[in-house]
C-alpha positions in Angstrom: 106.9 237.7 -58.4 105.9 240.0 -55.6 103.3 239.0 -53.1 99.7 240.0 -54.1 98.0 242.4 -51.7 94.3 241.9 -51.4 91.8 244.3 -49.8 89.2 242.5 -47.7 86.0 244.3 -47.0 84.8 242.6 -43.8 82.0 242.5 -41.3 82.9 241.4 -37.8 85.9 239.2 -38.6 88.3 238.4 -41.4 90.6 235.9 -39.7 89.7 233.0 -41.9 90.0 235.0 -45.1 93.4 236.3 -44.1 94.6 232.8 -43.2 93.4 231.4 -46.5 95.2 234.2 -48.5 98.4 233.6 -46.5 98.1 229.9 -47.3 98.2 230.6 -51.0 101.1 233.1 -50.7 99.2 236.4 -50.7 98.6 239.2 -48.2 95.2 240.2 -47.0 94.4 243.6 -45.6 91.1 243.5 -43.8 89.0 246.7 -43.1 85.5 247.5 -42.0 84.1 250.2 -44.3 87.3 250.6 -46.3 87.7 253.7 -48.3 87.9 253.3 -52.1 91.5 252.3 -53.0 92.3 250.5 -56.2 96.0 250.2 -55.4 95.5 246.7 -54.2 95.8 243.8 -56.6 92.3 242.5 -55.9 89.2 242.9 -53.7 87.4 240.3 -51.7 83.9 241.1 -50.5 83.5 238.9 -47.4 80.4 237.3 -45.8 78.1 239.0 -43.3 74.6 240.4 -42.9 72.0 240.9 -45.5 72.1 243.6 -48.2 69.3 246.2 -47.8 66.5 245.1 -50.2 65.9 248.7 -51.2 68.8 248.2 -53.6 66.7 245.8 -55.6 63.5 247.7 -55.2 61.8 245.5 -52.5 60.4 246.1 -49.1 62.1 244.1 -46.3 60.5 240.7 -46.3 63.0 238.6 -44.2 66.3 240.4 -44.5 68.2 240.8 -41.2 71.2 242.5 -39.8 71.2 245.2 -42.4 74.3 247.5 -42.3 73.6 250.5 -44.6 77.1 251.9 -44.1 78.7 248.6 -45.2 76.3 248.4 -48.2 77.3 251.9 -49.3 81.0 251.3 -48.8 81.0 248.0 -50.7 79.0 249.2 -53.6 81.5 252.1 -54.0 84.4 249.7 -53.8 82.9 247.3 -56.3 82.1 250.1 -58.7 85.7 251.3 -58.5 87.3 247.9 -59.0 84.9 247.0 -61.9 85.7 250.3 -63.6 89.4 249.7 -63.1 89.1 246.1 -64.5 90.6 244.7 -61.3 89.8 241.2 -59.9 87.0 240.8 -57.4 85.9 237.7 -55.4 82.5 237.7 -53.6 81.9 235.2 -50.9 78.4 234.6 -49.5 77.1 238.1 -48.8 79.7 239.3 -51.3 78.1 237.0 -53.9 74.7 238.5 -53.2 76.0 242.1 -53.2 77.7 241.7 -56.6 74.5 240.3 -58.1 72.5 243.3 -56.7 75.1 245.7 -58.0 74.6 244.4 -61.5 70.8 244.8 -61.3 69.9 241.4 -59.9 67.6 240.5 -56.9 67.7 238.1 -54.0 65.5 235.6 -52.2 65.2 237.4 -48.9 64.5 234.2 -47.0 64.6 230.8 -48.6 61.6 228.6 -48.0 63.9 225.8 -47.1 66.5 227.9 -45.3 67.0 225.2 -42.7 68.8 223.2 -45.3 71.4 225.9 -45.9 72.2 227.5 -42.5 74.8 226.6 -39.9 73.6 224.2 -37.1 75.1 224.7 -33.7 78.0 226.7 -35.1 78.8 224.1 -37.8 78.2 224.7 -41.5 75.8 222.5 -43.3 77.1 220.6 -46.3 75.5 219.9 -49.6 76.4 219.0 -53.2 76.4 221.6 -56.0 76.6 221.1 -59.8 79.0 223.3 -61.8 78.2 224.5 -65.3 80.5 223.1 -67.9 83.4 225.5 -68.8 83.1 227.5 -65.6 85.9 228.2 -63.2 84.4 225.9 -60.6 83.9 223.1 -63.1 87.6 223.4 -64.0 88.7 223.3 -60.4 86.4 220.6 -59.0 84.5 218.9 -61.8 80.7 218.6 -62.4 79.5 217.8 -58.9 81.1 218.4 -55.5 80.3 219.1 -51.9 80.6 222.5 -50.3 79.7 224.0 -46.9 76.6 226.2 -46.5 75.7 229.0 -44.1 73.1 231.4 -45.6 69.4 232.1 -45.6 69.3 234.2 -48.8 70.3 233.4 -52.4 70.6 235.0 -55.8 67.1 235.2 -57.5 67.1 237.2 -60.7 70.7 237.2 -62.1 72.3 240.6 -62.7 73.3 242.0 -66.1 76.6 240.6 -67.4 76.6 237.7 -64.9 76.3 234.0 -65.7 75.4 231.3 -63.2 78.1 228.8 -62.8 76.9 226.4 -60.1 73.5 225.4 -58.7 72.1 223.6 -55.7 69.4 221.0 -56.5 69.1 222.5 -60.0 67.3 225.5 -58.4 69.4 228.0 -56.4 72.4 229.7 -57.9 75.5 228.8 -55.8 78.1 230.8 -57.9 78.4 233.2 -60.8 81.0 234.9 -63.0 81.0 238.1 -64.9 81.1 237.5 -68.7 83.7 240.2 -69.3 85.2 241.4 -66.1 87.4 239.4 -63.7 84.6 239.1 -61.1 83.8 235.8 -59.5 81.4 234.8 -56.7 80.5 231.8 -54.6 77.6 231.5 -52.2 79.5 229.1 -50.0 82.6 229.7 -47.7 85.9 228.4 -49.2 87.8 230.1 -46.4 86.2 227.6 -44.0 87.2 224.6 -46.2 91.0 225.0 -46.5 94.2 224.7 -44.5 93.5 224.4 -40.8 89.8 224.6 -41.6 89.9 221.9 -44.2 87.0 219.3 -44.0 86.9 215.7 -45.1 83.3 216.1 -46.3 83.9 219.0 -48.8 86.3 220.0 -51.5 89.4 222.0 -50.8 88.5 225.7 -50.8 92.1 226.7 -51.2 91.7 226.1 -55.0 89.4 229.1 -55.2 91.9 231.4 -53.6 94.7 230.0 -55.7 92.7 230.7 -58.8 91.8 234.2 -57.6 95.5 235.1 -56.8 96.5 233.7 -60.3 94.0 236.1 -61.8 95.3 239.0 -59.7 98.9 238.2 -60.9 97.7 238.2 -64.5 96.0 241.5 -64.2 98.8 243.1 -62.1 101.1 242.7 -65.2 98.8 244.8 -67.4 
């Protein structure tokens, strides 16, 4: 089978995402503000700064680093890939943007954000609980450790999405679309695999392996 080509919509860097895709036998093409192009086998919305809260009808109350041009580009990309029925993976900011796209909202600044952000350049680590029957539950079981580097989180879940993992029974750490091949995680699997693998978290490569398998399935349609 041919190598899957994945479009990466990035912020400042996509090196870790490209390396992770190469590790599972795929090719990542990273661009900042990519034009809408559904000729790729899948789309990954990478991490980065906060989504403008105007998209979920709120004033700014803790959102930082807003990049309106990136928001607009990624909403257009997501719309095109969703309409084409092509696979999408959202990571961190991407998880939040997908939720907002489907009509959800975000916690703009978590009251216990210090438990989730990176410390001195090193991701925090915590345990999450996966919902039975979800992709994450299939890959890792019920409870497992992941990295953490965020100060926002999914609040009201968007239409057509179901939460598939939680931190402390409270904050949503992952969601899947109920009909479309769209998956999201709040954590950073690209920093938990291959040369970035950690002995205190699960292997993030499994998420990329699953995503590429989905891309291969849909590329045959």
